[in-house]
N, C-alpha and C positions, 0 to 999 in steps of 0.2 A: 173360369166359365168351367161350368158342368155340362156335361150334353146326358142325358136318358138315355137310357139304354134301351136299344128300339126292339126288342126283345122280351121287355117285362112287361110279366102278364099273358104273353100268347106263346104258349107251350109249343103250341104248334109249328111256330115258324122257327121253331130250336128240334122239335123231335119228334119225327114220324107216329101219325097215330096206331094205337095197337100193336100186332107182331110185325115187326118190319126190319130187314136187316141191318138200317140205318141207327136202329135202337140199340144193337149187341155192342158190347162193350168186353173185350174179351181179356183176362188179368194178365199184365204183363209177364214174363216170365221172369224178369228180377226180384218179382213181391212172389210169384206162386214158388220159385226153386224154394227157397229158404223156409219158407211155409212148409211145403212137404219134406224138407230135411226135420223140422223140427217135429213132425207127424209121426218121425219114423221111417220119412221113405215113402210112403204111400199114402193116397187119398183113399179112404175106401168110398164112400159116398158124396158125390157131387150131384145134390138135388134140383139143381137150376142150371144144365149148361146146355150146352149146342150139343145136336146128333151127331157133331164125330169126336164128341166127348176131350177138347181140348186141354184138358185135367187130368187125362189118364186116369179118371176116376174107378176102381174096380164094380161098382155100382155107380150108375146116373140115369139122371131122367132128364128128358126134354122136349119141347112141345112136339108134340100133342099131349104126351103121357104130363100131369102136371103131376111135380114132384111131392106134392103138400099132401096129395092122395095115398101117400105111401108112407109105410113105417121110417121113423130114422133111428132105430135105435139100437143101431152097428155104425162105429166110427173108426178112423178118425174120420167126421164131416169137411170140408170143405164147402161155404154158402157166399156166392157173390150173388147176391139177390137183383132184380131188380129193384132198380132204384126210383125213386121219387112217391107217389100213393102205394104203389104196387108193394111194396115193399113190408110194409106192415105184417101180413101174416108168416112172409120168410123168418123174420126177426125175430117173431115173438115163439117159433117152432125151436128156432134155434139156440131162445133162451130157456127152454122148454127140456130140451135134448142135453144140453152141458148142465143143467139144473139134476138131471135124471141120472150125470154118472157121463153122460156119453163128452169125447173129446171134439170140440168142435172150435172150429174156427171160422168167423164171419166179417165178409170186406163191408165197411159202409161210411159214407161220408161221415166227416167229423163234425157233423154240424149240431152242438151240444148244446143247442137253446131249442132243438127238438125234444118234442114229450118222445118217440119213436128212441134217440141216441139216450134219452135222460134212463129208458127202461136199459139197455143195453147197459150203461156204466154202473147199474144199481146189481144188477144180475151177474155180468162176467168177473172170471176171478181175473183178466188182466186184459189193460188196453194198450196197443201199440199204437201210436202216433203214429203215421208214415213221416219220414223224414221227403220233404218236395211234395210237388204237384205229381201227381200218377199221371201217367202215359197210357193209355187204355188203345189195344187193338180192335182192329176190326176187322170182317170179313173180306175176303178178295172185291177190290172194286171202291171199297170204302177206305177214305184216308183216320188213319191214327188220331187221336183227340184227348187234349190236356187236361182235366180236372179243373173249374175253375179256382176248389177251395183245396182244403185238406183232406183228406182220406183216416179211417182209423180200423186196423184188424183186433174184433174183440175174442175173446178165447177162454177155454173151457179145459180143463186138463192136458192145454199144450202151450210150453213156453217160449216163449219168442224175446225172449228178451237178450241173448246172445245171436240172430238172426242178421243183426245190421239194417235193421227195417227201419229205426227212429226211437223215438222213446218208449218203452214200456214200462207201465206203471200199473202196480198190482193191489188189488183188492185190501 
């Protein structure tokens, strides 16, 4: 006997609407540290982070400053965009920057059946399928959470094949 997901089709039951601390998903250090090492030890730009800059990027944008409104012409760029419907413009900007020769690492769900991920797969130099399910951090008072599915790192100009994060597939 199967039980229907009580939250299916009801995103409000899973996520707070709009910008809310419950929607914050901080990239875990076990992902970010090897990525930073592969980027030469530094993140030049994080266009969509938190005000306290948890990725320690040299340049960063956090709400209310919209990172999409700024130039992305220097790197290396780390991008863990908001997931769901609002991810599309962030993914497009990562693809654009990467194809313009800027080093970029983009973290997205590994939903290979979606148009967004298909665009990433067509445009990236390589993709690392992260082993296991990621455990994201939250702001104080919020509990960490584990993804229900897989995640991947799409890269342009950054080689994660020796980072120990999972299987890396090159274009």
